[in-house]
PDB file of N, CA, C and O in Angstrom:
ATOM      1  N   MET A   1      16.367 104.002  94.548  1.00  0.00           N
ATOM      2  CA  MET A   1      17.082 103.557  95.727  1.00  0.00           C
ATOM      3  C   MET A   1      18.250 102.675  95.291  1.00  0.00           C
ATOM      4  O   MET A   1      18.098 101.819  94.420  1.00  0.00           O
ATOM      5  N   GLU A   2      19.398 102.885  95.892  1.00  0.00           N
ATOM      6  CA  GLU A   2      20.610 102.130  95.550  1.00  0.00           C
ATOM      7  C   GLU A   2      20.661 100.835  96.341  1.00  0.00           C
ATOM      8  O   GLU A   2      20.405 100.830  97.545  1.00  0.00           O
ATOM      9  N   ALA A   3      20.988  99.739  95.673  1.00  0.00           N
ATOM     10  CA  ALA A   3      21.101  98.435  96.340  1.00  0.00           C
ATOM     11  C   ALA A   3      22.335  98.420  97.242  1.00  0.00           C
ATOM     12  O   ALA A   3      23.365  99.010  96.916  1.00  0.00           O
ATOM     13  N   GLN A   4      22.212  97.736  98.380  1.00  0.00           N
ATOM     14  CA  GLN A   4      23.351  97.625  99.281  1.00  0.00           C
ATOM     15  C   GLN A   4      24.360  96.655  98.695  1.00  0.00           C
ATOM     16  O   GLN A   4      24.001  95.614  98.144  1.00  0.00           O
ATOM     17  N   LYS A   5      25.620  97.015  98.822  1.00  0.00           N
ATOM     18  CA  LYS A   5      26.699  96.175  98.314  1.00  0.00           C
ATOM     19  C   LYS A   5      27.168  95.254  99.431  1.00  0.00           C
ATOM     20  O   LYS A   5      27.423  95.703 100.548  1.00  0.00           O
ATOM     21  N   SER A   6      27.281  93.968  99.127  1.00  0.00           N
ATOM     22  CA  SER A   6      27.747  93.031 100.138  1.00  0.00           C
ATOM     23  C   SER A   6      29.217  92.712  99.909  1.00  0.00           C
ATOM     24  O   SER A   6      29.712  92.734  98.782  1.00  0.00           O
ATOM     25  N   VAL A   7      29.901  92.415 101.014  1.00  0.00           N
ATOM     26  CA  VAL A   7      31.321  92.091 100.985  1.00  0.00           C
ATOM     27  C   VAL A   7      31.536  90.890 101.911  1.00  0.00           C
ATOM     28  O   VAL A   7      30.930  90.832 102.980  1.00  0.00           O
ATOM     29  N   PRO A   8      32.379  89.936 101.527  1.00  0.00           N
ATOM     30  CA  PRO A   8      32.654  88.802 102.416  1.00  0.00           C
ATOM     31  C   PRO A   8      33.289  89.275 103.734  1.00  0.00           C
ATOM     32  O   PRO A   8      34.058  90.237 103.747  1.00  0.00           O
ATOM     33  N   LEU A   9      32.971  88.608 104.814  1.00  0.00           N
ATOM     34  CA  LEU A   9      33.482  88.970 106.134  1.00  0.00           C
ATOM     35  C   LEU A   9      35.003  89.024 106.159  1.00  0.00           C
ATOM     36  O   LEU A   9      35.575  89.886 106.826  1.00  0.00           O
ATOM     37  N   ASN A  10      35.670  88.120 105.447  1.00  0.00           N
ATOM     38  CA  ASN A  10      37.129  88.093 105.492  1.00  0.00           C
ATOM     39  C   ASN A  10      37.767  89.285 104.760  1.00  0.00           C
ATOM     40  O   ASN A  10      38.990  89.430 104.781  1.00  0.00           O
ATOM     41  N   ARG A  11      36.971  90.125 104.124  1.00  0.00           N
ATOM     42  CA  ARG A  11      37.515  91.306 103.445  1.00  0.00           C
ATOM     43  C   ARG A  11      37.264  92.614 104.200  1.00  0.00           C
ATOM     44  O   ARG A  11      37.586  93.693 103.703  1.00  0.00           O
ATOM     45  N   LEU A  12      36.688  92.514 105.401  1.00  0.00           N
ATOM     46  CA  LEU A  12      36.525  93.719 106.213  1.00  0.00           C
ATOM     47  C   LEU A  12      37.898  94.250 106.591  1.00  0.00           C
ATOM     48  O   LEU A  12      38.848  93.487 106.766  1.00  0.00           O
ATOM     49  N   LYS A  13      37.987  95.551 106.711  1.00  0.00           N
ATOM     50  CA  LYS A  13      39.239  96.174 107.150  1.00  0.00           C
ATOM     51  C   LYS A  13      39.295  96.147 108.676  1.00  0.00           C
ATOM     52  O   LYS A  13      38.264  96.134 109.349  1.00  0.00           O
ATOM     53  N   LEU A  14      40.503  96.137 109.201  1.00  0.00           N
ATOM     54  CA  LEU A  14      40.719  96.097 110.640  1.00  0.00           C
ATOM     55  C   LEU A  14      39.925  97.207 111.325  1.00  0.00           C
ATOM     56  O   LEU A  14      40.048  98.374 110.955  1.00  0.00           O
ATOM     57  N   GLY A  15      39.120  96.854 112.312  1.00  0.00           N
ATOM     58  CA  GLY A  15      38.307  97.806 113.051  1.00  0.00           C
ATOM     59  C   GLY A  15      36.954  98.086 112.420  1.00  0.00           C
ATOM     60  O   GLY A  15      36.112  98.734 113.041  1.00  0.00           O
ATOM     61  N   ALA A  16      36.723  97.609 111.190  1.00  0.00           N
ATOM     62  CA  ALA A  16      35.454  97.856 110.498  1.00  0.00           C
ATOM     63  C   ALA A  16      34.352  96.963 111.057  1.00  0.00           C
ATOM     64  O   ALA A  16      34.604  95.875 111.574  1.00  0.00           O
ATOM     65  N   THR A  17      33.132  97.456 110.939  1.00  0.00           N
ATOM     66  CA  THR A  17      31.953  96.735 111.412  1.00  0.00           C
ATOM     67  C   THR A  17      30.969  96.575 110.264  1.00  0.00           C
ATOM     68  O   THR A  17      30.833  97.461 109.421  1.00  0.00           O
ATOM     69  N   GLY A  18      30.292  95.448 110.240  1.00  0.00           N
ATOM     70  CA  GLY A  18      29.253  95.202 109.250  1.00  0.00           C
ATOM     71  C   GLY A  18      28.169  94.335 109.853  1.00  0.00           C
ATOM     72  O   GLY A  18      28.295  93.844 110.974  1.00  0.00           O
ATOM     73  N   ARG A  19      27.105  94.156 109.094  1.00  0.00           N
ATOM     74  CA  ARG A  19      26.007  93.293 109.527  1.00  0.00           C
ATOM     75  C   ARG A  19      25.880  92.114 108.572  1.00  0.00           C
ATOM     76  O   ARG A  19      26.048  92.260 107.361  1.00  0.00           O
ATOM     77  N   VAL A  20      25.581  90.950 109.129  1.00  0.00           N
ATOM     78  CA  VAL A  20      25.437  89.740 108.324  1.00  0.00           C
ATOM     79  C   VAL A  20      24.225  89.893 107.408  1.00  0.00           C
ATOM     80  O   VAL A  20      23.123  90.210 107.853  1.00  0.00           O
ATOM     81  N   GLY A  21      24.462  89.657 106.108  1.00  0.00           N
ATOM     82  CA  GLY A  21      23.388  89.704 105.138  1.00  0.00           C
ATOM     83  C   GLY A  21      23.010  88.322 104.654  1.00  0.00           C
ATOM     84  O   GLY A  21      21.830  87.974 104.620  1.00  0.00           O
ATOM     85  N   VAL A  22      24.013  87.523 104.275  1.00  0.00           N
ATOM     86  CA  VAL A  22      23.775  86.203 103.709  1.00  0.00           C
ATOM     87  C   VAL A  22      24.821  85.231 104.250  1.00  0.00           C
ATOM     88  O   VAL A  22      26.000  85.570 104.356  1.00  0.00           O
ATOM     89  N   LEU A  23      24.378  84.017 104.592  1.00  0.00           N
ATOM     90  CA  LEU A  23      25.291  82.948 104.994  1.00  0.00           C
ATOM     91  C   LEU A  23      25.310  81.904 103.885  1.00  0.00           C
ATOM     92  O   LEU A  23      24.267  81.353 103.535  1.00  0.00           O
ATOM     93  N   LEU A  24      26.492  81.629 103.329  1.00  0.00           N
ATOM     94  CA  LEU A  24      26.607  80.675 102.235  1.00  0.00           C
ATOM     95  C   LEU A  24      27.071  79.273 102.631  1.00  0.00           C
ATOM     96  O   LEU A  24      27.033  78.386 101.778  1.00  0.00           O
ATOM     97  N   PRO A  25      27.509  79.010 103.873  1.00  0.00           N
ATOM     98  CA  PRO A  25      28.041  77.699 104.228  1.00  0.00           C
ATOM     99  C   PRO A  25      27.010  76.585 104.094  1.00  0.00           C
ATOM    100  O   PRO A  25      25.811  76.831 103.968  1.00  0.00           O
ATOM    101  N   ASP A  26      27.515  75.342 104.125  1.00  0.00           N
ATOM    102  CA  ASP A  26      26.631  74.181 104.100  1.00  0.00           C
ATOM    103  C   ASP A  26      25.828  74.110 105.399  1.00  0.00           C
ATOM    104  O   ASP A  26      26.062  74.897 106.316  1.00  0.00           O
ATOM    105  N   ALA A  27      24.905  73.193 105.477  1.00  0.00           N
ATOM    106  CA  ALA A  27      23.999  73.104 106.625  1.00  0.00           C
ATOM    107  C   ALA A  27      24.735  72.918 107.946  1.00  0.00           C
ATOM    108  O   ALA A  27      24.349  73.516 108.951  1.00  0.00           O
ATOM    109  N   ARG A  28      25.796  72.095 107.966  1.00  0.00           N
ATOM    110  CA  ARG A  28      26.539  71.855 109.203  1.00  0.00           C
ATOM    111  C   ARG A  28      27.212  73.141 109.682  1.00  0.00           C
ATOM    112  O   ARG A  28      27.138  73.475 110.864  1.00  0.00           O
ATOM    113  N   SER A  29      27.864  73.861 108.773  1.00  0.00           N
ATOM    114  CA  SER A  29      28.538  75.110 109.132  1.00  0.00           C
ATOM    115  C   SER A  29      27.531  76.177 109.539  1.00  0.00           C
ATOM    116  O   SER A  29      27.783  76.958 110.457  1.00  0.00           O
ATOM    117  N   ARG A  30      26.398  76.211 108.859  1.00  0.00           N
ATOM    118  CA  ARG A  30      25.362  77.204 109.175  1.00  0.00           C
ATOM    119  C   ARG A  30      24.880  77.020 110.621  1.00  0.00           C
ATOM    120  O   ARG A  30      24.669  77.999 111.336  1.00  0.00           O
ATOM    121  N   GLY A  31      24.709  75.769 111.043  1.00  0.00           N
ATOM    122  CA  GLY A  31      24.299  75.502 112.412  1.00  0.00           C
ATOM    123  C   GLY A  31      25.350  75.927 113.421  1.00  0.00           C
ATOM    124  O   GLY A  31      25.025  76.487 114.468  1.00  0.00           O
ATOM    125  N   ARG A  32      26.608  75.660 113.105  1.00  0.00           N
ATOM    126  CA  ARG A  32      27.712  76.058 113.982  1.00  0.00           C
ATOM    127  C   ARG A  32      27.773  77.575 114.114  1.00  0.00           C
ATOM    128  O   ARG A  32      27.944  78.104 115.212  1.00  0.00           O
ATOM    129  N   LEU A  33      27.632  78.275 112.980  1.00  0.00           N
ATOM    130  CA  LEU A  33      27.664  79.735 113.007  1.00  0.00           C
ATOM    131  C   LEU A  33      26.480  80.289 113.803  1.00  0.00           C
ATOM    132  O   LEU A  33      26.634  81.258 114.547  1.00  0.00           O
ATOM    133  N   ALA A  34      25.315  79.686 113.652  1.00  0.00           N
ATOM    134  CA  ALA A  34      24.144  80.121 114.416  1.00  0.00           C
ATOM    135  C   ALA A  34      24.384  79.928 115.913  1.00  0.00           C
ATOM    136  O   ALA A  34      23.982  80.768 116.718  1.00  0.00           O
ATOM    137  N   ASP A  35      25.038  78.828 116.289  1.00  0.00           N
ATOM    138  CA  ASP A  35      25.374  78.589 117.698  1.00  0.00           C
ATOM    139  C   ASP A  35      26.298  79.675 118.240  1.00  0.00           C
ATOM    140  O   ASP A  35      26.261  79.992 119.429  1.00  0.00           O
ATOM    141  N   LEU A  36      27.130  80.246 117.363  1.00  0.00           N
ATOM    142  CA  LEU A  36      28.047  81.316 117.758  1.00  0.00           C
ATOM    143  C   LEU A  36      27.370  82.694 117.726  1.00  0.00           C
ATOM    144  O   LEU A  36      27.984  83.700 118.084  1.00  0.00           O
ATOM    145  N   GLY A  37      26.109  82.732 117.297  1.00  0.00           N
ATOM    146  CA  GLY A  37      25.379  83.992 117.240  1.00  0.00           C
ATOM    147  C   GLY A  37      25.489  84.707 115.902  1.00  0.00           C
ATOM    148  O   GLY A  37      25.075  85.859 115.774  1.00  0.00           O
ATOM    149  N   ILE A  38      26.047  84.027 114.902  1.00  0.00           N
ATOM    150  CA  ILE A  38      26.220  84.639 113.588  1.00  0.00           C
ATOM    151  C   ILE A  38      25.017  84.264 112.723  1.00  0.00           C
ATOM    152  O   ILE A  38      24.990  83.210 112.088  1.00  0.00           O
ATOM    153  N   VAL A  39      24.025  85.153 112.717  1.00  0.00           N
ATOM    154  CA  VAL A  39      22.798  84.977 111.943  1.00  0.00           C
ATOM    155  C   VAL A  39      22.502  86.299 111.228  1.00  0.00           C
ATOM    156  O   VAL A  39      23.168  87.305 111.471  1.00  0.00           O
ATOM    157  N   TYR A  40      21.507  86.288 110.352  1.00  0.00           N
ATOM    158  CA  TYR A  40      21.152  87.490 109.595  1.00  0.00           C
ATOM    159  C   TYR A  40      20.989  88.690 110.528  1.00  0.00           C
ATOM    160  O   TYR A  40      20.295  88.613 111.541  1.00  0.00           O
ATOM    161  N   GLY A  41      21.636  89.793 110.173  1.00  0.00           N
ATOM    162  CA  GLY A  41      21.513  91.034 110.922  1.00  0.00           C
ATOM    163  C   GLY A  41      22.497  91.218 112.058  1.00  0.00           C
ATOM    164  O   GLY A  41      22.574  92.308 112.626  1.00  0.00           O
ATOM    165  N   THR A  42      23.246  90.194 112.406  1.00  0.00           N
ATOM    166  CA  THR A  42      24.224  90.295 113.501  1.00  0.00           C
ATOM    167  C   THR A  42      25.340  91.256 113.133  1.00  0.00           C
ATOM    168  O   THR A  42      25.888  91.186 112.033  1.00  0.00           O
ATOM    169  N   GLU A  43      25.677  92.153 114.050  1.00  0.00           N
ATOM    170  CA  GLU A  43      26.787  93.084 113.838  1.00  0.00           C
ATOM    171  C   GLU A  43      28.096  92.383 114.211  1.00  0.00           C
ATOM    172  O   GLU A  43      28.209  91.768 115.271  1.00  0.00           O
ATOM    173  N   ILE A  44      29.078  92.490 113.314  1.00  0.00           N
ATOM    174  CA  ILE A  44      30.386  91.858 113.535  1.00  0.00           C
ATOM    175  C   ILE A  44      31.474  92.882 113.259  1.00  0.00           C
ATOM    176  O   ILE A  44      31.417  93.615 112.271  1.00  0.00           O
ATOM    177  N   ARG A  45      32.475  92.927 114.149  1.00  0.00           N
ATOM    178  CA  ARG A  45      33.614  93.837 113.984  1.00  0.00           C
ATOM    179  C   ARG A  45      34.903  93.024 113.901  1.00  0.00           C
ATOM    180  O   ARG A  45      35.118  92.107 114.693  1.00  0.00           O
ATOM    181  N   LEU A  46      35.750  93.363 112.947  1.00  0.00           N
ATOM    182  CA  LEU A  46      37.062  92.716 112.835  1.00  0.00           C
ATOM    183  C   LEU A  46      38.002  93.361 113.846  1.00  0.00           C
ATOM    184  O   LEU A  46      38.279  94.559 113.779  1.00  0.00           O
ATOM    185  N   LEU A  47      38.490  92.547 114.784  1.00  0.00           N
ATOM    186  CA  LEU A  47      39.386  93.047 115.832  1.00  0.00           C
ATOM    187  C   LEU A  47      40.853  92.829 115.513  1.00  0.00           C
ATOM    188  O   LEU A  47      41.662  93.747 115.647  1.00  0.00           O
ATOM    189  N   TYR A  48      41.200  91.626 115.094  1.00  0.00           N
ATOM    190  CA  TYR A  48      42.598  91.266 114.868  1.00  0.00           C
ATOM    191  C   TYR A  48      42.733  90.342 113.669  1.00  0.00           C
ATOM    192  O   TYR A  48      41.832  89.562 113.360  1.00  0.00           O
ATOM    193  N   LYS A  49      43.870  90.443 113.001  1.00  0.00           N
ATOM    194  CA  LYS A  49      44.236  89.477 111.965  1.00  0.00           C
ATOM    195  C   LYS A  49      45.573  88.887 112.372  1.00  0.00           C
ATOM    196  O   LYS A  49      46.463  89.614 112.812  1.00  0.00           O
ATOM    197  N   SER A  50      45.722  87.593 112.233  1.00  0.00           N
ATOM    198  CA  SER A  50      47.010  86.980 112.538  1.00  0.00           C
ATOM    199  C   SER A  50      48.009  87.447 111.478  1.00  0.00           C
ATOM    200  O   SER A  50      47.600  87.877 110.399  1.00  0.00           O
ATOM    201  N   PRO A  51      49.292  87.371 111.762  1.00  0.00           N
ATOM    202  CA  PRO A  51      50.304  87.818 110.784  1.00  0.00           C
ATOM    203  C   PRO A  51      50.155  87.153 109.419  1.00  0.00           C
ATOM    204  O   PRO A  51      50.445  87.768 108.394  1.00  0.00           O
ATOM    205  N   SER A  52      49.705  85.901 109.403  1.00  0.00           N
ATOM    206  CA  SER A  52      49.510  85.208 108.126  1.00  0.00           C
ATOM    207  C   SER A  52      48.144  85.525 107.511  1.00  0.00           C
ATOM    208  O   SER A  52      47.876  85.176 106.361  1.00  0.00           O
ATOM    209  N   GLY A  53      47.278  86.196 108.296  1.00  0.00           N
ATOM    210  CA  GLY A  53      45.957  86.549 107.805  1.00  0.00           C
ATOM    211  C   GLY A  53      44.892  85.506 108.084  1.00  0.00           C
ATOM    212  O   GLY A  53      43.724  85.717 107.758  1.00  0.00           O
ATOM    213  N   ASP A  54      45.269  84.389 108.678  1.00  0.00           N
ATOM    214  CA  ASP A  54      44.313  83.324 108.931  1.00  0.00           C
ATOM    215  C   ASP A  54      44.683  82.589 110.215  1.00  0.00           C
ATOM    216  O   ASP A  54      45.778  82.028 110.261  1.00  0.00           O
ATOM    217  N   PRO A  55      43.872  82.548 111.244  1.00  0.00           N
ATOM    218  CA  PRO A  55      42.513  83.072 111.329  1.00  0.00           C
ATOM    219  C   PRO A  55      42.491  84.542 111.732  1.00  0.00           C
ATOM    220  O   PRO A  55      43.530  85.155 111.975  1.00  0.00           O
ATOM    221  N   SER A  56      41.292  85.084 111.795  1.00  0.00           N
ATOM    222  CA  SER A  56      41.068  86.452 112.256  1.00  0.00           C
ATOM    223  C   SER A  56      40.114  86.405 113.435  1.00  0.00           C
ATOM    224  O   SER A  56      39.320  85.474 113.567  1.00  0.00           O
ATOM    225  N   ALA A  57      40.197  87.430 114.305  1.00  0.00           N
ATOM    226  CA  ALA A  57      39.334  87.503 115.484  1.00  0.00           C
ATOM    227  C   ALA A  57      38.264  88.562 115.258  1.00  0.00           C
ATOM    228  O   ALA A  57      38.557  89.674 114.819  1.00  0.00           O
ATOM    229  N   TYR A  58      37.030  88.204 115.562  1.00  0.00           N
ATOM    230  CA  TYR A  58      35.886  89.081 115.354  1.00  0.00           C
ATOM    231  C   TYR A  58      35.114  89.247 116.657  1.00  0.00           C
ATOM    232  O   TYR A  58      35.049  88.325 117.470  1.00  0.00           O
ATOM    233  N   LEU A  59      34.531  90.423 116.850  1.00  0.00           N
ATOM    234  CA  LEU A  59      33.659  90.667 117.989  1.00  0.00           C
ATOM    235  C   LEU A  59      32.226  90.398 117.535  1.00  0.00           C
ATOM    236  O   LEU A  59      31.702  91.078 116.652  1.00  0.00           O
ATOM    237  N   VAL A  60      31.604  89.395 118.154  1.00  0.00           N
ATOM    238  CA  VAL A  60      30.245  88.981 117.803  1.00  0.00           C
ATOM    239  C   VAL A  60      29.420  88.923 119.077  1.00  0.00           C
ATOM    240  O   VAL A  60      29.664  88.071 119.931  1.00  0.00           O
ATOM    241  N   ARG A  61      28.455  89.811 119.218  1.00  0.00           N
ATOM    242  CA  ARG A  61      27.549  89.815 120.380  1.00  0.00           C
ATOM    243  C   ARG A  61      28.309  89.803 121.707  1.00  0.00           C
ATOM    244  O   ARG A  61      27.919  89.108 122.645  1.00  0.00           O
ATOM    245  N   GLY A  62      29.400  90.579 121.780  1.00  0.00           N
ATOM    246  CA  GLY A  62      30.161  90.701 123.014  1.00  0.00           C
ATOM    247  C   GLY A  62      31.222  89.644 123.237  1.00  0.00           C
ATOM    248  O   GLY A  62      31.946  89.705 124.231  1.00  0.00           O
ATOM    249  N   ALA A  63      31.336  88.677 122.342  1.00  0.00           N
ATOM    250  CA  ALA A  63      32.340  87.623 122.464  1.00  0.00           C
ATOM    251  C   ALA A  63      33.344  87.733 121.324  1.00  0.00           C
ATOM    252  O   ALA A  63      32.985  88.101 120.206  1.00  0.00           O
ATOM    253  N   VAL A  64      34.596  87.413 121.609  1.00  0.00           N
ATOM    254  CA  VAL A  64      35.623  87.399 120.574  1.00  0.00           C
ATOM    255  C   VAL A  64      35.699  85.982 120.014  1.00  0.00           C
ATOM    256  O   VAL A  64      35.905  85.016 120.749  1.00  0.00           O
ATOM    257  N   ILE A  65      35.527  85.881 118.684  1.00  0.00           N
ATOM    258  CA  ILE A  65      35.480  84.586 118.007  1.00  0.00           C
ATOM    259  C   ILE A  65      36.503  84.577 116.881  1.00  0.00           C
ATOM    260  O   ILE A  65      36.581  85.525 116.099  1.00  0.00           O
ATOM    261  N   ALA A  66      37.289  83.506 116.798  1.00  0.00           N
ATOM    262  CA  ALA A  66      38.255  83.358 115.703  1.00  0.00           C
ATOM    263  C   ALA A  66      37.609  82.527 114.595  1.00  0.00           C
ATOM    264  O   ALA A  66      37.030  81.470 114.847  1.00  0.00           O
ATOM    265  N   LEU A  67      37.721  83.025 113.369  1.00  0.00           N
ATOM    266  CA  LEU A  67      37.206  82.300 112.208  1.00  0.00           C
ATOM    267  C   LEU A  67      38.300  82.195 111.160  1.00  0.00           C
ATOM    268  O   LEU A  67      39.074  83.130 110.956  1.00  0.00           O
ATOM    269  N   ARG A  68      38.355  81.058 110.506  1.00  0.00           N
ATOM    270  CA  ARG A  68      39.298  80.875 109.400  1.00  0.00           C
ATOM    271  C   ARG A  68      38.760  81.613 108.178  1.00  0.00           C
ATOM    272  O   ARG A  68      37.556  81.840 108.051  1.00  0.00           O
ATOM    273  N   ALA A  69      39.669  81.979 107.291  1.00  0.00           N
ATOM    274  CA  ALA A  69      39.299  82.743 106.102  1.00  0.00           C
ATOM    275  C   ALA A  69      38.313  81.993 105.224  1.00  0.00           C
ATOM    276  O   ALA A  69      37.425  82.610 104.635  1.00  0.00           O
ATOM    277  N   ASP A  70      38.446  80.675 105.123  1.00  0.00           N
ATOM    278  CA  ASP A  70      37.536  79.913 104.243  1.00  0.00           C
ATOM    279  C   ASP A  70      36.097  79.920 104.775  1.00  0.00           C
ATOM    280  O   ASP A  70      35.151  79.800 103.997  1.00  0.00           O
ATOM    281  N   THR A  71      35.932  80.056 106.073  1.00  0.00           N
ATOM    282  CA  THR A  71      34.582  80.185 106.648  1.00  0.00           C
ATOM    283  C   THR A  71      34.088  81.615 106.528  1.00  0.00           C
ATOM    284  O   THR A  71      32.940  81.848 106.153  1.00  0.00           O
ATOM    285  N   ALA A  72      34.956  82.580 106.847  1.00  0.00           N
ATOM    286  CA  ALA A  72      34.576  83.988 106.820  1.00  0.00           C
ATOM    287  C   ALA A  72      34.198  84.467 105.431  1.00  0.00           C
ATOM    288  O   ALA A  72      33.368  85.366 105.296  1.00  0.00           O
ATOM    289  N   GLU A  73      34.787  83.889 104.399  1.00  0.00           N
ATOM    290  CA  GLU A  73      34.474  84.338 103.036  1.00  0.00           C
ATOM    291  C   GLU A  73      33.062  83.942 102.605  1.00  0.00           C
ATOM    292  O   GLU A  73      32.544  84.454 101.613  1.00  0.00           O
ATOM    293  N   LYS A  74      32.445  83.032 103.352  1.00  0.00           N
ATOM    294  CA  LYS A  74      31.095  82.587 103.025  1.00  0.00           C
ATOM    295  C   LYS A  74      30.024  83.345 103.806  1.00  0.00           C
ATOM    296  O   LYS A  74      28.841  83.014 103.734  1.00  0.00           O
ATOM    297  N   ILE A  75      30.450  84.367 104.555  1.00  0.00           N
ATOM    298  CA  ILE A  75      29.520  85.209 105.309  1.00  0.00           C
ATOM    299  C   ILE A  75      29.545  86.575 104.637  1.00  0.00           C
ATOM    300  O   ILE A  75      30.539  87.296 104.720  1.00  0.00           O
ATOM    301  N   LEU A  76      28.445  86.929 103.970  1.00  0.00           N
ATOM    302  CA  LEU A  76      28.398  88.192 103.244  1.00  0.00           C
ATOM    303  C   LEU A  76      27.819  89.278 104.136  1.00  0.00           C
ATOM    304  O   LEU A  76      26.763  89.108 104.745  1.00  0.00           O
ATOM    305  N   MET A  77      28.529  90.393 104.201  1.00  0.00           N
ATOM    306  CA  MET A  77      28.164  91.503 105.074  1.00  0.00           C
ATOM    307  C   MET A  77      27.596  92.660 104.266  1.00  0.00           C
ATOM    308  O   MET A  77      27.898  92.812 103.083  1.00  0.00           O
ATOM    309  N   PHE A  78      26.766  93.480 104.920  1.00  0.00           N
ATOM    310  CA  PHE A  78      26.313  94.732 104.321  1.00  0.00           C
ATOM    311  C   PHE A  78      26.436  95.838 105.319  1.00  0.00           C
ATOM    312  O   PHE A  78      26.105  96.984 105.015  1.00  0.00           O
TER     313      PHE A  78
END
């Protein structure tokens, strides 16, 4: 069986969808992300990227949420 490859959330391509595999942020950020519904197994789709690339808008559990690249890179998707 082949292991699933994980990719940071900020590297998803526009319109791509993935599921949260691992959260790397510190305890404070982890709690904030959980409040937003970003927990293991959550499906997230990249909707928009700002012209500068930061922040980006993601569809999470029916809500559009903007995340900065430094936060998104700590959310590993599969």
